[in-house]
C-alpha positions as CSV (number, residue, x, y, z in Angstrom):
1,M,-8.0,-15.7,-12.5
2,F,-10.2,-14.6,-9.5
3,R,-13.5,-16.3,-8.8
4,S,-16.3,-14.8,-6.8
5,T,-17.3,-16.4,-3.5
6,K,-20.3,-16.0,-1.2
7,G,-20.6,-12.8,0.8
8,G,-18.8,-10.7,-1.8
9,G,-15.4,-12.2,-1.4
10,A,-13.1,-13.8,-4.0
11,S,-10.6,-16.6,-4.4
12,V,-7.6,-17.3,-6.6
13,W,-4.9,-19.8,-7.0
14,L,-1.4,-18.3,-7.1
15,S,1.7,-20.0,-8.3
16,A,4.8,-19.8,-6.1
17,G,6.3,-17.2,-8.5
18,E,3.2,-15.1,-8.5
19,A,3.0,-15.2,-4.7
20,T,6.6,-14.2,-4.3
21,L,6.2,-11.4,-6.8
22,L,3.2,-9.9,-5.0
23,R,4.8,-10.1,-1.6
24,A,8.0,-8.5,-2.9
25,L,6.2,-5.7,-4.7
26,V,4.0,-4.6,-1.7
27,V,6.9,-4.2,0.7
28,P,8.5,-1.1,-1.0
29,V,5.1,0.7,-0.8
30,M,4.9,0.0,2.9
31,E,8.4,1.3,3.4
32,L,7.6,4.5,1.5
33,L,4.6,5.0,3.7
34,N,6.4,4.8,7.0
35,D,5.8,8.1,8.8
36,P,9.2,9.9,9.3
37,D,7.9,11.4,12.5
38,R,6.9,8.0,13.9
39,P,9.4,5.3,12.7
40,A,8.4,1.6,13.0
41,P,9.3,0.2,16.4
42,P,12.3,-2.2,16.6
43,P,11.6,-5.9,17.1
44,E,11.2,-6.8,20.8
45,P,14.0,-8.8,22.4
46,A,13.3,-12.2,23.7
47,Q,12.4,-12.3,27.4
48,S,12.9,-15.2,29.8
49,E,10.3,-13.9,32.2
50,P,6.8,-12.6,31.6
51,A,7.0,-9.0,30.5
52,Q,5.4,-6.2,32.4
53,S,4.2,-4.6,29.2
54,G,2.1,-6.3,26.6
55,P,-0.4,-5.5,23.8
56,V,-2.6,-3.4,26.1
57,A,0.4,-1.3,27.3
58,D,1.7,-1.0,23.7
59,D,-1.7,0.2,22.5
60,S,-1.9,2.7,25.3
61,A,1.5,4.1,24.4
62,D,0.4,4.4,20.8
63,L,-2.8,6.2,21.9
64,F,-0.9,8.7,24.0
65,D,1.5,9.2,21.1
66,D,-1.4,9.9,18.8
67,L,-3.1,12.3,21.2
68,E,0.1,14.2,21.8
69,K,0.7,14.5,18.1
70,M,-2.8,15.6,17.5
71,F,-2.6,18.4,20.1
72,N,0.8,19.5,18.8
73,E,-0.5,19.6,15.2
74,T,-2.8,22.5,16.1
75,T,0.3,24.8,16.3
76,A,2.8,23.0,14.1
77,A,3.5,24.2,10.6
78,P,1.8,22.2,7.9
79,P,4.0,19.5,6.4
80,D,5.3,19.9,2.9
81,A,4.2,17.7,0.1
82,P,6.4,14.7,-0.3
83,A,9.5,15.2,-2.5
84,D,9.4,11.6,-3.7
85,P,7.1,11.6,-6.8
86,V,5.7,8.2,-5.9
87,L,4.9,9.3,-2.4
88,A,3.4,12.5,-3.7
89,R,1.0,10.4,-5.7
90,L,0.2,8.1,-2.9
91,L,-0.4,11.1,-0.6
92,P,-1.7,13.8,-3.0
93,D,-2.6,17.4,-2.2
94,A,-6.3,17.8,-1.6
95,Y,-6.3,21.3,-3.1
96,Q,-4.2,21.6,-6.2
97,D,-4.6,25.4,-6.5
98,D,-4.3,26.4,-2.9
99,D,-1.0,25.5,-1.1
100,E,-2.2,26.8,2.2
101,A,-5.4,24.8,2.3
102,A,-3.6,21.8,1.0
103,G,-1.0,22.1,3.8
104,E,-3.7,22.4,6.5
105,F,-5.6,19.4,5.1
106,R,-2.4,17.4,4.9
107,K,-1.5,18.3,8.5
108,Y,-4.6,16.6,9.9
109,T,-5.0,13.7,7.4
110,E,-1.6,12.5,6.1
111,S,-0.7,10.4,9.1
112,S,-4.0,8.5,9.0
113,L,-3.8,8.1,5.3
114,R,-0.4,6.6,5.6
115,E,-1.6,4.1,8.2
116,A,-4.7,3.2,6.1
117,K,-2.6,2.4,3.0
118,K,-0.1,0.4,5.1
119,Y,-3.0,-1.6,6.5
120,F,-4.3,-2.4,3.0
121,A,-0.7,-3.5,2.0
122,Q,-0.4,-5.6,5.1
123,T,-3.7,-7.3,4.4
124,L,-2.3,-8.4,1.0
125,L,0.9,-9.5,2.6
126,D,-0.9,-11.5,5.3
127,T,-3.2,-13.3,2.9
128,V,-0.7,-14.3,0.2
129,P,0.9,-17.7,1.1
130,P,4.7,-17.4,0.7
131,K,4.9,-20.5,-1.4
132,G,1.7,-19.9,-3.4
133,G,-1.6,-21.7,-3.3
134,R,-5.2,-20.9,-2.8
135,V,-6.1,-17.4,-1.6
136,K,-9.6,-16.9,-0.1
137,L,-10.6,-13.3,0.6
138,T,-13.5,-11.9,2.5
139,A,-15.3,-8.9,1.0
140,D,-13.3,-6.5,3.1
141,Q,-10.0,-8.2,2.3
142,A,-10.8,-8.1,-1.4
143,R,-11.4,-4.4,-1.2
144,D,-8.1,-4.0,0.7
145,W,-6.4,-5.9,-2.0
146,L,-7.8,-3.6,-4.7
147,R,-6.5,-0.6,-2.8
148,A,-3.1,-2.2,-2.2
149,L,-2.8,-3.3,-5.9
150,N,-3.7,0.2,-7.0
151,D,-0.9,1.7,-4.9
152,V,1.7,-0.8,-6.2
153,R,0.7,-0.1,-9.8
154,L,0.8,3.6,-9.0
155,M,4.4,3.2,-7.8
156,F,5.4,1.3,-11.0
157,G,3.5,3.8,-13.2
158,V,5.4,6.8,-11.7
159,R,8.8,5.2,-11.8
160,L,8.3,3.9,-15.4
161,E,6.6,7.1,-16.5
162,V,3.7,5.1,-17.8
163,T,1.2,7.0,-19.9
164,E,-2.4,6.3,-21.0
165,D,-0.9,4.7,-24.1
166,F,0.6,1.9,-22.1
167,D,0.1,-0.8,-24.7
168,E,2.0,1.3,-27.3
169,Q,4.8,2.0,-24.8
170,L,5.1,-1.7,-24.1
171,A,5.1,-2.7,-27.8
172,S,7.7,-0.1,-28.6
173,L,10.3,-1.4,-26.1
174,D,13.2,-3.4,-27.4
175,Q,13.6,-6.9,-26.1
176,K,16.9,-5.9,-24.6
177,D,15.5,-2.8,-22.8
178,P,16.1,-3.2,-19.1
179,R,12.6,-1.7,-18.4
180,L,10.8,-4.5,-20.3
181,A,10.4,-6.8,-17.3
182,A,9.0,-4.0,-15.1
183,F,6.5,-2.9,-17.8
184,E,5.3,-6.5,-18.1
185,V,4.9,-6.7,-14.3
186,Y,2.9,-3.5,-14.5
187,G,0.6,-5.0,-17.1
188,W,0.2,-8.2,-15.1
189,L,-0.8,-6.2,-12.0
190,G,-3.4,-4.5,-14.1
191,A,-4.8,-7.9,-15.2
192,V,-4.9,-9.1,-11.5
193,Q,-6.7,-6.0,-10.4
194,D,-9.2,-6.1,-13.2
195,S,-9.9,-9.8,-12.5
196,L,-10.5,-9.0,-8.8
197,V,-12.8,-6.1,-9.7
198,R,-14.9,-8.4,-12.0
199,A,-15.1,-11.2,-9.3
200,I,-16.4,-9.0,-6.5
201,A,-18.8,-7.2,-8.9
202,R,-20.7,-10.4,-9.6
């Protein structure tokens, strides 16, 4: 599947169906990771005249938002662990046996972890051609792919209640079981991830 390239990167040819599947699977992860305290901005309306604001102004606004949030966090109550089981796995507690320490750690790190995981997912989305074809990844992009694929598989694993005996679970499913297709996708994602690991390790 994947082939290693110079500089620690990797390349692969994806069919139209494989490309569509990867792009479709990464979007729910990105949506789950949206910070409820900072929703995604709405699309900008078309403007007939040059706008007063631009990327620099937008970045400045984001910076001020981040600074304000950081200062407010020093007195804010620690956020609760996510109720959604998938999100709870994507953003796990750092201290399993100490709720107070876990809450304090989450207060200062959850937002940045959400953004990092969304960045990995966006890298995958940006590098997969919508109609399939050759994908060429740099070393950094390949590592982002691995992280994004891991998060997508985690989402599937939690929803499907996959265990360490995945092969036995898959083999035991009836051909009419509505979960069969999802289990097969989970297995395929594992093969893609394993192939990429092998390619960048060469």
